[in-house]
TORGUKE-716741 format. One record per residue (C-alpha): x, y, z; residue in one letter. Coordinates in pm, whole numbers, padded with zeros to 5 digits, always signed. Example, Ala and Ser with C-alpha at 12.3 -4.5 7.8 and 13.67 -1.06 7.14 Angstrom:
% TORGUKE-716741
+01230-00450+00780A;+01367-00106+00714S;
% end
This chain:
% TORGUKE-716741
-02985-00575+05052F;-02867-00241+05174S;-02545-00093+05034P;-02377-00137+05373K;-02438-00514+05367E;-02334-00537+05003L;-02018-00341+05077H;-01888-00613+05310S;-01971-00896+05069I;-01844-00732+04748F;-01468-00817+04781P;-01548-01178+04866W;-01782-01202+04566L;-01525-01057+04324V;-01258-01296+04448E;-01498-01590+04421S;-01564-01505+04055I;-01218-01411+03925F;-00998-01596+04173G;-00749-01467+04426S;-00452-01255+04331L;-00207-01522+04442D;-00374-01777+04211G;-00474-02017+04491I;-00848-01965+04440I;-00937-02036+04078A;-01280-01875+04090G;-01521-01955+03811W;-01234-02024+03571N;-01388-01812+03296L;-01088-01880+03067R;-01188-02247+03037C;-01566-02202+03037L;-01715-02257+02691Q;-02067-02286+02562G;-01992-02606+02373R;-01880-02797+02682T;-02082-02628+02960N;-02371-02447+02795P;-02576-02378+03109S;-02286-02245+03321E;-02158-02049+03022Y;-02487-01865+02964S;-02543-01802+03336V;-02193-01656+03381A;-02229-01425+03080L;-02571-01305+03192D;-02453-01245+03547F;-02139-01051+03441L;-02298-00865+03150D;-02262-00483+03154P;-02634-00465+03232S;-02639-00776+03451G;-02672-00818+03828P;-02299-00792+03903M;-02259-00458+03728M;-02578-00328+03894K;-02416-00411+04228L;-02105-00221+04121V;-02308+00087+04033Y;-02507+00066+04355K;-02189+00066+04561L;-02040+00333+04335Q;-02317+00572+04429A;-02217+00535+04796E;-01852+00615+04720E;-01712+00306+04889Y;-01339+00229+04855R;-01161-00108+04844Y;-00793-00186+04894D;-00593-00344+04613F;-00235-00450+04706P;+00038-00265+04517V;+00252-00581+04525S;+00032-00740+04257Y;+00069-00453+04011L;+00305-00483+03712P;+00674-00470+03798G;+00770-00114+03695P;+00457+00039+03852V;+00507-00154+04175K;+00874-00054+04195A;+00809+00314+04131S;+00524+00335+04386I;+00731+00156+04648Q;+01001+00419+04594E;+00737+00692+04630Q;+00763+00793+04265V;+00415+00836+04123L;+00357+00660+03788P;+00266+00866+03488E;-00075+00706+03438C;-00358+00905+03597S;-00516+00577+03708L;-00293+00572+04016Y;-00322+00936+04115H;-00479+01009+04456N;-00522+00638+04527K;-00202+00520+04698V;-00236+00485+05074Q;-00023+00370+05363F;-00140+00048+05524P;-00343+00055+05838S;-00174+00000+06173S;-00002-00337+06168G;-00057-00387+05796G;+00210-00468+05542L;+00266-00302+05208G;+00100-00021+05015L;-00254-00038+04880N;-00458+00137+04615L;-00792+00273+04732A;-01020+00189+04438L;-01384+00261+04379N;-01611-00042+04306P;-01588-00011+03926F;-01209+00010+03934E;-01184-00273+04184Y;-01404-00498+03973Y;-01214-00424+03651M;-00873-00463+03820F;-00963-00816+03923Y;-01120-00895+03587F;-00812-00781+03391A;-00547-00930+03618I;-00718-01272+03625S;-00578-01324+03274L;-00225-01298+03421I;-00260-01455+03765T;-00470-01761+03679Q;-00194-01944+03491K;-00197-02257+03705N;-00558-02343+03628S;-00602-02660+03419P;-00649-02563+03057V;-00779-02813+02804N;-00576-02796+02484H;-00889-02870+02282H;-01048-02546+02406I;-01019-02245+02179S;-00933-01930+02380P;-01142-01715+02146S;-01457-01908+02244N;-01412-01886+02621S;-01640-01686+02847A;-01351-01455+02941Y;-01280-01368+02578F;-01649-01299+02513I;-01674-01079+02822L;-01371-00873+02713V;-01536-00819+02376D;-01867-00729+02544T;-01709-00476+02780Y;-01515-00313+02497L;-01828-00277+02284K;-02023-00138+02578C;-01774+00113+02720F;-01590+00194+02395L;-01881+00201+02148P;-01816+00258+01780T;-02170+00391+01734E;-02364+00616+01970G;-02253+00696+02322S;-02184+00499+02637V;-02504+00376+02795L;-02571+00542+03131P;-02559+00311+03431P;-02883+00214+03606P;-02943+00446+03899S;-03096+00348+04230S;-03264+00691+04249N;-03519+00744+03969P;-03423+01046+03765G;-03097+01090+03954G;-02748+01067+03812A;-02461+00876+03963M;-02173+01106+04045P;-01835+01046+03892S;-01545+00964+04122P;-01431+01258+04328T;-01060+01330+04360P;-00905+01242+04695R;-00604+01397+04860S;-00294+01181+04847P;-00188+01009+05167S;+00177+00976+05060V;+00401+01254+04927P;+00503+01147+04577F;+00744+01271+04318T;+00571+01323+03985S;+00688+01065+03731Y;+00663+01284+03426G;+00414+01528+03280M;+00109+01308+03318H;-00204+01381+03122H;-00507+01507+03304T;-00823+01309+03269S;-01027+01387+02962L;-01335+01399+03182L;-01202+01666+03418K;-01069+01880+03135R;-01396+01863+02947H;-01629+01919+03242I;-01450+02245+03315A;-01589+02378+02987H;-01933+02216+03017Q;-02213+02435+03152P;-02416+02133+03257S;-02289+01786+03319V;-02627+01624+03280N;-02669+01774+02935A;-02451+01503+02786D;-02456+01156+02948P;-02128+01068+02782A;-01952+01360+02949S;-02060+01225+03288Q;-01969+00862+03219E;-01659+00902+03000I;-01453+00809+03307W;-01572+00449+03277R;-01436+00423+02923S;-01106+00583+03017E;-01073+00375+03335T;-01153+00050+03153L;-00892+00112+02886L;-00626+00223+03133Q;-00679-00088+03346I;-00662-00321+03046F;-00345-00157+02916V;-00177-00142+03258E;-00252-00504+03345M;-00187-00663+03004W;+00090-00454+02846L;+00287-00304+03132H;+00532-00583+03217H;+00898-00499+03160Y;+01194-00361+03351S;+01180-00021+03518L;+01482+00084+03315E;+01273+00037+03002M;+00997+00230+03173Y;+01232+00521+03240Q;+01354+00508+02882K;+01014+00632+02769M;+01027+00934+03000Q;+01174+01277+02936S;+01541+01342+03030P;+01470+01584+03314H;+01238+01334+03479V;+01503+01060+03457K;+01752+01300+03618L;+01504+01385+03890E;+01439+01019+03967V;+01814+00946+03965L;+01882+01223+04221H;+01597+01096+04435Y;+01730+00740+04434R;+02084+00850+04513L;+01963+01055+04807S;+01752+00767+04938I;+02035+00515+04896S;+02293+00740+05061S;+02059+00807+05351K;+01960+00448+05420H;+02241+00239+05280H;+02540+00464+05259G;+02645+00300+04932S;+02479+00438+04619P;+02659+00192+04394A;+02537-00107+04587Q;+02180+00025+04592S;+02190+00087+04218S;+02321-00265+04158Y;+02047-00415+04374Q;+01784-00202+04205A;+01895-00320+03861L;+01804-00676+03956H;+01501-00589+04167A;+01321-00414+03884Y;+01360-00694+03631Q;+01038-00889+03593E;+01012-01234+03441S;+00719-01193+03205F;+00615-01477+02976K;+00284-01397+02807P;+00072-01689+02699T;-00091-01737+02362E;-00430-01665+02520E;-00294-01339+02661H;-00176-01233+02315V;-00514-01319+02160L;-00692-01098+02413V;-00450-00812+02341V;-00519-00856+01970R;-00891-00828+02040L;-00821-00503+02225L;-00611-00368+01936V;-00874-00452+01675K;-01151-00290+01877H;-00946+00024+01944L;-00885+00064+01570H;-01258+00035+01504A;-01326+00273+01796F;-01083+00542+01681S;-01186+00506+01315N;-01548+00575+01410S;-01453+00934+01488L;-01683+01182+01322K;-01529+01406+01055P;-01391+01731+01193E;-01599+02040+01117P;-01452+02308+00896L;-01458+02567+01172S;-01211+02499+01456P;-01413+02716+01694S;-01722+02510+01629A;-01528+02192+01698H;-01409+02312+02036S;-01766+02374+02153H;-01951+02079+02001T;-01711+01785+02031A;-01819+01539+02300S;-01565+01389+02540P;-01617+01051+02373L;-01510+01201+02040E;-01202+01352+02205E;-01128+01013+02356F;-01144+00849+02013K;-00900+01104+01880R;-00619+01027+02127V;-00698+00673+02242V;-00421+00497+02047I;-00128+00745+02064P;-00184+00841+02426R;-00291+00516+02594F;-00170+00224+02382V;+00117+00304+02149Q;+00413+00309+02388E;+00322+00007+02597K;+00217-00203+02297L;+00549-00127+02127Y;+00745-00246+02431I;+00518-00549+02465F;+00577-00646+02101L;+00951-00594+02135Q;+00952-00824+02437H;+00758-01092+02249C;+00977-01067+01939F;+01289-01111+02149G;+01176-01379+02396H;+00907-01586+02224W;+01015-01943+02135P;+01109-02011+01773L;+00803-02222+01702D;+00466-02191+01533A;+00297-02043+01843S;+00455-01709+01744F;+00171-01683+01491R;-00051-01527+01762A;+00202-01247+01825V;+00249-01200+01452L;-00122-01157+01382E;-00159-00913+01671M;+00128-00706+01530W;-00017-00714+01178L;-00359-00613+01313S;-00208-00300+01466Y;-00024-00217+01143L;-00345-00220+00936Q;-00599+00019+01087P;-00763+00054+00745W;-00898-00300+00782R;-01120-00178+01065Y;-01235+00147+00907A;-01611+00191+00858P;-01588+00200+00479E;-01568-00142+00319K;-01421-00220-00023P;-01661-00330-00296P;-01708-00702-00330Q;-01576-00698-00686S;-01244-00544-00587V;-00967-00789-00503E;-00801-00728-00163P;-00453-00743-00314L;-00527-00474-00572S;-00663-00228-00314R;-00386+00017-00228S;-00345+00181+00111V;-00502+00526+00107S;-00283+00831+00157D;-00495+00935+00454K;-00318+00668+00660W;+00022+00830+00602A;-00002+01022+00931A;-00070+00699+01126F;+00224+00523+00958I;+00459+00812+01027Q;+00355+00840+01393E;+00401+00462+01432N;+00715+00430+01222L;+00904+00202+01463L;+00608-00036+01469M;+00666-00091+01097Y;+01042-00065+01058T;+01216-00183+01376K;+00972-00467+01440L;+01008-00575+01077F;+01383-00603+01132V;+01309-00803+01447G;+01091-01039+01246F;+01367-01077+00985L;+01609-01185+01258N;+01356-01442+01380R;+01283-01572+01030A;+01654-01621+00963L;+01669-01858+01263R;+01363-02070+01184T;+01309-02376+00968D;+01130-02238+00664L;+01061-02589+00537V;+00792-02614+00802S;+00459-02505+00650P;+00364-02304+00961K;+00688-02103+00953N;+00655-02053+00578A;+00303-01922+00634L;+00428-01661+00882M;+00688-01529+00635V;+00420-01520+00368F;+00178-01326+00593R;+00431-01056+00679V;+00548-01019+00319A;+00190-01000+00197K;+00097-00723+00442V;+00403-00509+00368F;+00359-00560-00007A;+00023-00382-00010Q;+00033-00111-00278P;+00153+00228-00153N;+00245+00100+00195L;+00621+00065+00134A;+00629+00411-00023E;+00463+00566+00284M;+00706+00386+00518I;+00997+00514+00309L;+00849+00864+00326K;+00832+00835+00706G;+01197+00736+00720E;+01290+01034+00505Q;+01100+01265+00740L;+01284+01123+01040F;+01624+01160+00873L;+01563+01527+00795E;+01807+01754+00983P;+01680+01948+01284E;+01572+02299+01187L;+01454+02487+01495V;+01433+02284+01816I;+01725+02050+01887P;+01552+01865+02174H;+01181+01801+02149R;+00955+01615+02385Q;+00705+01375+02236H;+00406+01509+02428R;+00445+01876+02338L;+00283+01862+01998F;-00028+01700+02146M;-00095+01970+02406T;-00344+02246+02321P;-00092+02519+02405T;+00100+02461+02083L;-00122+02604+01815G;-00069+02719+01462G;+00122+03026+01573S;+00403+02808+01710F;+00454+02637+01376F;+00401+02950+01166S;+00775+03018+01150S;+00846+02666+01022W;+00844+02567+00659P;+00503+02422+00569P;+00343+02093+00674A;+00640+01874+00586I;+00836+02006+00884T;+00540+01948+01115D;+00526+01585+00994A;+00901+01551+01047S;+00859+01682+01401F;+00592+01422+01476K;+00801+01134+01338V;+01106+01240+01540K;+00894+01283+01850S;+00754+00932+01807H;+01096+00770+01762V;+01271+00958+02041Y;+00985+00906+02287S;+01005+00529+02242L;+01380+00481+02206E;+01543+00785+02362G;+01743+01076+02222Q;+02056+00867+02164D;+01880+00610+01947F;+02066+00496+01636Q;+01795+00436+01377Y;+01838+00146+01134K;+01668+00223+00803Q;+01426-00041+00680M;+01524+00033+00322F;+01893+00078+00401G;+02183-00143+00300T;+02202-00343+00625E;+01837-00446+00625V;+01850-00511+00252R;+02132-00761+00311N;+01915-00934+00572L;+01635-00958+00317V;+01876-01109+00065L;+01981-01368+00326K;+01615-01447+00387L;+01560-01483+00014A;+01853-01724-00001Q;+01707-01928+00285L;+01372-01933+00107I;+01540-02075-00204C;+01720-02337+00006Q;+01396-02427+00184A;+01222-02471-00150Q;+01496-02708-00264Q;+01476-02899+00065T;+01098-02930+00037A;+01139-03057-00317K;+01392-03318-00204S;+01153-03429+00072I;+00873-03456-00182S;+01092-03660-00419D;+01206-03886-00137H;+00846-03946-00031S;+00750-04027-00389A;+01038-04274-00424E;+00947-04438-00095T;+00589-04485-00208M;+00704-04627-00541A;+00943-04870-00374S;+00661-05010-00159Q;+00496-05179-00456S;+00330-05517-00428F;+00602-05720-00597F;+00890-05541-00424S;+00737-05638-00090W;+00815-06002-00170F;+01177-05951-00271R;+01435-06167-00099F;+01717-05915-00103T;+01857-05784+00224P;+01655-05484+00349P;+01813-05139+00333E;+01987-05086+00663M;+02185-04777+00568N;+01893-04539+00526G;+01987-04219+00697S;+01709-03986+00588Y;+01595-03770+00875T;+01233-03678+00831G;+01059-03346+00855N;+00710-03257+00970D;+00615-03253+00603L;+00647-03633+00599D;+00362-03664+00846E;+00140-03402+00683I;+00157-03517+00324G;+00219-03397-00029Q;-00055-03132-00015D;+00123-02944+00262S;+00451-02970+00072I;+00285-02799-00223K;+00131-02542+00011K;+00470-02468+00164T;+00621-02419-00179D;+00339-02179-00269E;+00388-01979+00053Y;+00762-01948-00003L;+00725-01860-00371E;+00467-01589-00294K;+00675-01456-00004A;+00977-01425-00230L;+00767-01244-00487E;+00636-00999-00226Y;+00983-00932-00089L;+01100-00848-00440C;+00814-00599-00471Q;+00883-00435-00135I;+01261-00396-00165F;+01286-00378-00546K;+01517-00678-00559L;+01700-00743-00885N;+01567-01042-01080A;+01921-01131-01192A;+02036-01155-00830Q;+01752-01392-00745L;+01819-01607-01050T;+02186-01633-00958Q;+02093-01714-00599M;+01852-01990-00700M;+02111-02133-00941T;+02367-02137-00660K;+02123-02321-00435C;+02057-02573-00711G;+02423-02644-00779T;+02487-02701-00409A;+02308-03034-00431Q;+02490-03362-00452D;+02533-03574-00763E;+02183-03719-00726N;+02032-03372-00713G;+01824-03454-00408K;+02016-03352-00098K;+02237-03060-00009Q;+02541-03092+00212L;+02596-02834+00487P;+02859-02569+00432D;+03201-02723+00519C;+03572-02671+00471I;+03832-02938+00396E;+04097-03016+00657S;+04341-03295+00744E;+04080-03461+00965D;+03809-03442+00701G;+03519-03201+00665L;+03465-02932+00932I;+03137-02744+00963L;+03144-02368+00926T;+02910-02148+01139P;+02675-02135+00839L;+02691-02513+00809G;+02607-02556+01179R;+02308-02325+01137Y;+02192-02522+00832Q;+02232-02852+01016L;+02053-02738+01333I;+01755-02598+01144N;+01727-02896+00910G;+01796-02692+00598L;+02074-02929+00493R;+02205-03260+00619R;+02483-03512+00567F;+02411-03844+00403E;+02516-04052+00701V;+02564-04420+00627Q;+02675-04713+00835Y;+03031-04796+00728Q;+03105-05094+00947G;+03031-05463+00912D;+02669-05503+00805T;+02650-05831+00995E;+02730-05654+01323L;+02466-05382+01298Q;+02220-05355+01590P;+01915-05575+01565I;+01631-05386+01399R;+01270-05368+01510S;+01159-05552+01195Y;+01391-05848+01266E;+01359-06153+01488N;+01638-06129+01745A;+01672-06506+01794T;+01695-06572+01421L;+01950-06293+01375V;+02184-06452+01630R;+02134-06808+01496L;+02179-06706+01133L;+02492-06507+01223F;+02646-06817+01378R;+02547-07026+01076L;+02682-06776+00822S;+03004-06736+01024S;+03056-07114+01021A;+02990-07132+00645L;+03223-06840+00572N;+03499-06996+00781E;+03447-07336+00623R;+03425-07227+00255F;+03640-06909+00256A;+03900-07045+00015D;+03641-07184-00227Q;+03456-06847-00235M;+03781-06662-00307D;+03852-06893-00600E;+03500-06853-00740L;+03515-06474-00714C;+03853-06460-00891S;+03715-06629-01203R;+03651-06412-01512E;+03353-06603-01650D;+02984-06571-01570F;+03016-06778-01250V;+03280-06536-01122G;+03062-06234-01191R;+02769-06411-01022L;+02975-06482-00710C;+03131-06134-00699R;+02791-05969-00720Y;+02626-06179-00449H;+02915-06264-00219L;+03084-05924-00205T;+02977-05560-00170N;+03208-05359-00399P;+03043-05026-00323H;+03086-05070+00050L;+03445-05192+00008I;+03530-04886-00201Q;+03377-04648+00054K;+03558-04811+00344V;+03885-04829+00155R;+03893-04454+00083Y;+03697-04319+00379S;+03895-04112+00636P;+03649-04221+00904M;+03764-04587+00909V;+04120-04592+01045K;+04166-04968+01091D;+04066-05134+00766R;+04252-05459+00822T;+04056-05569+01128S;+03742-05634+00926Q;+03686-05920+00681N;+03579-05742+00363W;+03627-06047+00139G;+03354-06268-00013P;+03116-06416+00238R;+02763-06549+00278I;+02506-06335+00457S;+02184-06499+00580L;+02060-06212+00798R;+01786-06115+00553F;+01610-06443+00643L;+01550-06302+00996A;+01333-06019+00861S;+00965-06051+00941Y;+00889-05950+00585R;+01089-06245+00452T;+00924-06486+00695L;+00577-06365+00602I;+00670-06396+00232S;+00767-06761+00282F;+00445-06832+00468L;+00233-06670+00196M;+00414-06869-00074I;+00352-07192+00114Y;-00011-07094+00168F;-00064-07018-00202I;+00118-07338-00305A;-00108-07545-00080S;-00404-07448-00300W;-00226-07617-00592F;-00145-07927-00385Y;+00227-07859-00385I;+00401-08001-00082G;+00671-07833+00133P;+00950-07992-00071V;+00805-07859-00395G;+00761-07512-00247C;+01120-07507-00126T;+01237-07616-00471F;+01031-07339-00636I;+01176-07080-00398I;+01534-07190-00463L;+01481-07193-00841V;+01319-06851-00827G;+01601-06708-00620Y;+01858-06856-00858F;+01685-06698-01158L;+01670-06365-00972Y;+02045-06392-00896A;+02124-06461-01262V;+01914-06167-01382I;+02071-05928-01130M;+02416-06044-01236T;+02342-05950-01598F;+02250-05598-01487F;+02544-05562-01251S;+02833-05322-01311E;+03081-05440-01575G;+02840-05649-01786W;+02853-05560-02154K;+02578-05700-02380P;+02798-05727-02695H;+03031-05973-02519E;+02760-06240-02475H;
% end
């Protein structure tokens, strides 16, 4: 077809593939399309949307004709949408010369995008807008067609080896022109000192554009990355957006807003109050969203680490470096660092306290370890734990100091509020401790903190972008003390650009954070004790379910109050794994923060002595009062998170307990009436028997009374009216209503029938057996002394 016909069908085709912006049209639902479930559709979709496939050929064909397509500003991320609607141009060059007023009768502002930008805008935003599509929980997001396409586009347009492949051209031998700048249709206030495009800056020094294909097509790489970052990481309040800007820009925007509000509303305060709520965006990233961002982070590390070594001569570098190499040099600090930091802060503060946080955690740890994606690989014989972090990564750590320190403090605050007995939560603490315990990493983080805390020497107020501009050369820094001051300048610029000039830095290796680590170590010790008690309880439960104990005729335990944990369902192997994770995490934390072994020993001893007399359960932290025990804030935290629990027992009449699921309701009621009649009829006789001092008295006291329960009720502050209950000797027949007892009787009668023993003989055997059992239990009851008999 001709480009004119394709031009009219292109927007419909893009919407049919990726879905509509309002989420009504689901499109091809690439996020749920997998090769294992739909192999034919999966392969067809990937082939059609491949960088060299038919869809991209259509994009390039329309690109050559310089067509433009409208993208509504209302579907952009919150801070960008708000700033454009207030006629304040965002800092990103992606939006420059593209904002247009709507046509006559239209509503809202639009971005005039070229075909490549339009296609990638829809592709990137489909991850955010298509949240209502049915997602099968058995589908792995990393195996979906969307995830594979993101990986394919990153490898194609941000290659780690070679250059970007030139697009297929409709004219043989011809080159497709790069997008031409267009005059803005709306007067905008500049939102900061935005960076010029790498392409435009480099072409100005290139004698021939066609001499290097990468110099002509570097705009695709830059545009792809900017779209991905803007759509996936740029969701937070405009106030946070302004926080990352320079002070004079914030003042300029403030004056502009006050003038607009006074002109239109007449009340600046009211406009400011309304704006505060209008710019807040409810942003809840999904686990799939985080996994895609992690894929982007990992690829950008590999992309930037594939940078060729700098030549010895600076003049030679300025003439020979390709635009792709320049792009690799600044791709992370210029395009990703700020927005990823805000994105991670948002996730750390708003993500639920459950195991799904593992996706955010791994994405954060991937960014912190660029050396994992460097071209050089460690030898197979070298253990990963023994490989220290090279000193060449010190500059990256210093220029990303807040990523290491402030987010680590944020993780500590999360870990202190989670149940570390859970194996998934224990694994997350172990992963973070293991990463930060890599040899030489803590020392480089400490060095970065020392550089930041150095006093200002020359410039009291520095802007974070100044040191990256070419105008500041060696002559500017010649009056400074050597390289250490330059490094200090970069660290301060990084911190102040992300948090503002009035930021109060909290040292990772300071006293406050060290106290948080000690609290975490204490919680780890408590979680280990709790896991051990769960393991012991599970072992006792298994031992009590022996073959012979299943046939016992004693009343079943109705006072069990043990509240289970997810470890009960997983098994003993996971309990051991949890203990290993916590033990290793504690060891790594000691290495990182140089914790004193004596402190840890005292802490573990304190956790051990906090157990009860059986040594199996720990009571929550409480204080004594007139009304009994009162939970402290620490005790409430321990109770809510399952770290400790009370041994709750039923302290009322055992005969009046609710009917259990393992009991026959009809038999319970009938046997209660029978036992009540017997107790009323023979109450005096049972009192006389229990008052005797011989063997018969001990036998009756053991089986007709419950001394332990009587003692608890007599001295318990919970039971106020102790006279209303009959705590004297009585007969209890409720155990006969248990299905286990009934099945035991049936099995005994069934076995006896093989020996030709009738029902009367079986009943006699059961009664004799129960009598012998009662005599034996009496001998082992409390108060029996062997030397007296």
